[in-house]
N, C-alpha and C positions, 0 to 999 in steps of 0.2 A: 773548810774554805769559803769564804764569806761570797755569797752568788752577787753582791754587788761591786765589791773588790775581789776578782778572780783571783789573784796571786795573795790574798791576803789570810792569815787562817782566822777559825771562827773560832771565840770563846767558847768555855762551858755555859757562861751565863746567856750568852748570845742563843745558843743552841737551844736551850732548855726555854727562852720567850719565845724561840720560833717555835718550838714544838709542843707547849704546855697547850694551846687546844686541842693538838693531836691526841694526848694522854687524856682528856675529857673527854673525847669521842668515844676512846676506847674503853673508858668505864661505864659510861654511860650506855653503848651497845652490851656490857657485860651485863649491868643491872637491869638493861630491857630484857635481856636475854632468859633472865633468871625470873622475871614478873612472868617472861611468857611460859616458864615451864613450870613453876606454881600456881600459874592460871589453867594450865592443863589438868594437874594434878588434881585440881579442888575441881573443874569441871570437864570430865573427858569429853563431853559433846561440843567442847569450843573447836572452829575452825584449825586446821594444821597449815601448815606452810609447804606448798608444794614445790618437787625438786624443779620441775620445768612449766610454762605456761600450758593452761589447759586450755583443751577447744572446747570442752563441756562442762557444766557444772552440777548435773544435774542426771538421773536416769530414768527412764519410767519404760518395764519392764511389761509388755502384751504378752501374756504366756497362756499359749493356746494350748490346752491341757489335753494330751490324748496321743498328739502327733496328727496336723493336717497333712495333706498330700501335694508335696512337691510340685508333681507332675499333673495335677488338677488346680493350681493356682498359681505359680510365678515361674514355672519353669515348662515352656513347652516342647510336646516333643511329638514332632510330624510323622516319626520311623514309629514310634508306637503307634499314631492313628492307622496308618498304612498299614501294620503289621496285626493289627489284633486278630485275637485267635490263635497265633502262632506260637511255637516255642520259643522262650526266651535263648539267642542264639550264643550266647556266651556261658561261662560257668558263673553258677550261682553260689552265694555265700555258702562257707562250709557250715557256719553255724545259724541257723534260721530260726525264728519264734514259731513260726507255724508252716506246714508245705502250701506250697503256692502251684498253681497251673501255668494255663498261657497267658499271654499278653492282652492286658485290659488297656483297650482304649478310653480314653478322657470322654466322658458326658459332656463336656462343657468347653466351648470354643475359645481362643484366644484372641484379644485384637491389642495392636497396640496402640498407646495412647501418649500423649505431651509430646513436645519439642522433640524430647529424646525416642521418643519410639518404641519406651518395653512392652513388650507384651504384657497382658495382666488378663487371666481367667475372666469369662463373664460371672463368677462367683461375688466378685468384688468392684462391681462397675464405681461404687464411692472411691474407695481407696485408689482406683487408678485415677479419677481426678489429680490424685497428689503424685502422679509416676513421677516427676520432674525434683520431685522432692526424694525420691527412694534409692536406696544402695541397697540391691538384691545382690546377698550373695548366695549362688547356686551352688557352693560345692564345697558345703558344710559337710562334717564326718565325726561321728564319736564311736564308740564301744561295745554298748551294749544293746542288747536286741529287746529287752525287758522294759516296762515304764518306770520301776523303782528305781533303776540303777542307771538309765539313761535319764530320769529327774534330777536324780543327785549330782550326775555326771554334769549333766546343762546348769545346775543350779550352783553347784560346791565343786567341779574339777574332778572329784571322784565318785565313781558308782561301787566300790567296794567300802569306803570308810567312813567314819562321821570326821565331815570336814568344815568348816566355817563356809557361810552362801558367799556367794559375788558381794551380794548386798552389805553383809557385815565385814567384808573385806575393805570397800568402800568407805564403809564408817570409821572403821580404824585407822584407814590409812586419811580422811580428809575429816573426818569430823561433821558437822552440820551447822548451818546459815540461821537455824531459829532454835533457842536452846529452851523455847515452852514446848517444843511439839517432837517426836522421836524422829531420828535421821533418819531410821527403814522402816517403811510401814508396806505391808503387803493386805491388799483389798480382796477378799473374801477367797483368799487361798482354799482349796483341797487338803485334805487330810491322809488322802491314800499316796499311794507311791512316794514314800519319802516322807511325808507328812514334816511335820515342824523341822525338820533336820533340813529341808528346802530353804527355812528361811533363818536357820538356826546359827548360832556364834560358835558352836563348840567349843575350844578351848582360846579362843578370844574373849577380851574384857564382855562382861555380859550387857554394856549399854551398846555394844556392836549389833545385838539380838534383834532381828525382826520384829516388829508390833503387829498382829493379827488384827485386823478389822474386818468381824463377821467371817463366813467361812460359805464353803461352795455350795453346801446345803440348803442354805437362807437364804432370801429374797434381798438384793442390796439394800433396799429400803430402810432394811432392819440391820444392816452392817454399820453399828455405831458403838462407839465405846462405850462399856458398859459404866453404871455410878460414877462418871465424869462429873456430876454435878452433887454434893453432900447439902442437902436440903436440911441436915438438923445441926450440924455443927460448924461455926462461923472459920472463915479464913483464918482469922487472929487466933483462935484455939488449936486450930490443926497445926497453926506453924509454933506454936506453944508445944504440942504434941511431937511434933517431928525433931524439935530440936530436943526435948529432953531423951525421945527414941536414939536418936543418932548420938546424945553424950552418954546414953549405956551401949551400944554397940562401939564407939569410939574406946571405951574403957576397957570393953572385952578384947578387941584388936592388940590394947597395947599388954596385956597378958599372955594373950593368946599368939599374937603377930601377925604377918601380911597374912589375909584371907579374902581370897579376889571373888567367892560368892557372897561376903558379909559384904563387902566396898560394892559389890555390883547392885545390892538389895537398900545400901543407903542410898546410892544415885538411883536408884528406880522410884525410892520412896520421893525423892527430891523431883523428879521429873513428872511424875504421876500428881504432885503438887501443884507444880507451874503449868499442868496440862489444863487444871480447872478454867484458867483465864483465856486458854486459846484454842482449844479442840472445839468447845460448843460451837464457835462462831465456824471455825474451819470446815465442820462438818453440815453447818447449816445452810441448806440450798435456799429458801426462801428467798436470799437476795440478789439470784439469778434472774436473769430476765428470761421472758415467755421464749422469746426468739433464740438464745443460747441453750434452753432445755430442747427445744427443736431440733437444734442443732445434733447434737448429741443423741436424738432420737427418743427423747426420753416422754413424746408427745405421744408414742405408737408401743403397745402391750408388748410386741417381740423387738424390741430394742431398747425397750426403758430399763432394764434390769442390767446389761452391759453399760448402755450410756448414763446411768448414775455413777458405776463406778469408775467410766473414763472423766466424769466429770470432778469426781471427789477426787482423784488422780491430779488431775490439771490444779484444783486448788491446794493441794500439798506441797505440789512442784512451786508455786510461788510465793508459800508462805515460809520457803528455806527448805523445805524434806528432802534431804540428799537423794535417797533411791525407794521409789514405789515401785509396786509389783500390782499389775491387774491381771486375775485370773479368770482364763473363761471356761468354768467346767459347772456342764449343769447335774454332775453325778450320774448319770444316766448316759446318754449318747457320745458327749463327748466330742472329739474328733479322730474316735478310735473306731474307725467304721473297718471291722472284719468282712463287714456284712453293710447291706444298703448304703452303700456310698452314696448314691445318688441323693436320698433322701436326708441322709446324716451330714452330709456337707453342705447341701442346700441350708438346712436348718440352720447351723453352727455359721455360715457366712453372714445369712438375711440377719442374724443375731448382733454381729461384731463389725458389719460393714460399716452401717452408717455411724455409729459409734467413734468408730477410731478416725473416719473420713475427721469428724467433729471435731476431735482432740487436736489432731493435725493442724485442721484450720485455727480453730481458737489460739494454739501455741503460736503459730505465724502472724495472728492480729494481734497477739499480745505482746511481740516480740522477744517471745520464749524459746521459739525453735532453732534458734541458731545456737543456744547455749544450752540444749537440753538433747540429749539422747536418746531416742526412740528406740526401741529393740521390739522386733513383733516375731513371735516362731513357738515351734511346739520342741520337745524333746528329742525327735526324730523325723521323717519322714516316712512315705509308702511305697509299697513296692510297684513296679512298673505290671508285675505278674498277680493274675485274679487268686483272691482267694474265694471260694464258691465261685458265685456266677456274678455278684456283684460287690466285692468285697477287696481290701486291700491290706496285705499285712505291713508289721512294722519295719521300716527301714532306716538303721543307724550310719548306712553305708555313703549314702551321699543324698542330702536333701537342703532345702532354701529356709534362708531365713532372710528379713530384712531390717534395715537401720534407716534413719532419718534424723537429720539436725546435728547438731554436737561436732563438726567438724567432718562428717563424711563427705564425698561424694554425691553430688546430685545426679540423680537420669541414668545411672549406670548400673550394670549387673557384671558382676565379677565373679570366675572360676565358672564351671560347667561340670554335668554329670556326664556320662555317656550317652551315646544315641539314643537310650531307652527311659534313661533317669534310674537305673539301680545302684551306680558309683560314683560317686566324686571323683574325675579325671585330670582336668585342667586346674592349675592354681589351687589345689585342694587346700583346705580351710578347718584344720580341728578345732574340737572345743576349746582345746589350749590356746590354741591362736586366737580366737573369737573373744576371748578372755583378758590376753594380754593386750588386745585391740582395744578392749573396753576401760581398761587401767589407763591404758596409753591416751587417749582422750580427754580422762579427766586428770591429766598430770602425775601422774602413776608409774613409776617403772615395776614392770612386773617381777622383775628379777630381784628387786631390791626392797619391796615390799613383801617383808617376812614378818615371824611369830617363833621365835623360840619355845619349843614344846616338848617333853620327853627326848630330851637329850640332842635336838637337830632342830636346824630352820624351816618353818612349812610354807608355802606360798600357794595362790589362788592356779597358778600353772603348773604346781609340783617341779617337775626338773624340765618341763621342755613349753613349749608354746613361743612363737612369733608374731611380734606387730605384724601387721597386714597391712604395710605403707602404701602399698599400692590402691586403696580405699581413704586415703586421707586427703580431704581437700588442701 
């Protein structure tokens, strides 16, 4: 029908005239989609389209290797203080890492901070100033009492199999915003307890692999990408060499068929070439003001090592790196205080408290905190019962982590452990739930972010996990 004359029929010629523009838009959409697919194939690091609006664009994971004690940091337990030296009044876990004895009170006091009034241990006076930005999860629980299995569970969602890490899944689902830097960087990671599998891509494409910078056994000032500058070969010559090598590799692919390992190697050569123009500047802290360095604690021996890591993380984040992990692990004490709890946790907290506070301050001042998800925590917590006279054993059954920025509620504590801090009890959050929530905040559906391998679809959350909607802002 003719819309101008409702009772007059519309001719085929008029129909084509009126709809011709629409056909053009359909064709243009198809062309653009094809270009997008070809661009993604040519550059696997290119940003992806996400299924729904993201609250966060990037992640920084502050990993406290060894398992900080929740009942001594962010989960105060008055009854634990009252009943110090008494027997734990409930059944203990069937599987324990080591035998423990009576209840052991915290040697540190807690104080409420900020407008929210959230309690924080005196171990973290600087982080406590940011309490109104924090979302403390007090009801996390996992499945493994050993460091290796618990680290793998936290990083990959599996404590028994080699699976892609959460940073790799984010790379797979989102790509990166800077084509000249890796999308997933881990600063000073530990090679213990899962090692490279904690930042590995497993069966995902090779470009999703985390790029380690330094390791836990060296000072962070030595944590640099080695051989990033080639003083002997000009860039134009390197370009010709890579082009020639790529032609040889492509020729091999035409004969042998698809080869993901070879494809990953070609892409890594190209990224390494591009990194020469970007990585030296990203790692050069000389342009940072003395005030900024002091903010991160780089002017003090005790905090300079971790402070440098946190400042490097900020620089990578603002340059478009999607996922940055910063690991606190000195290879000696870590947070694994089976004994010397007071000495060990005091030392560790002093090393990280000011740098973490500096990072939160810096991100907020630069307008990055709102769309950067900050995650703090270890692979598990510690028992409220004593190991020896001054230690706590591993406890994956109930522990705390905190999130900040990136679309989470501010100044809240979610969930709880029992009266003594042994088991997650109210509003329990499994590791799979944490992963599902992280993916959701970045605009990804954890049930749809899958990769087919060996005849089945895999995902970070395996066959479980729920988004903790109650903590979303």
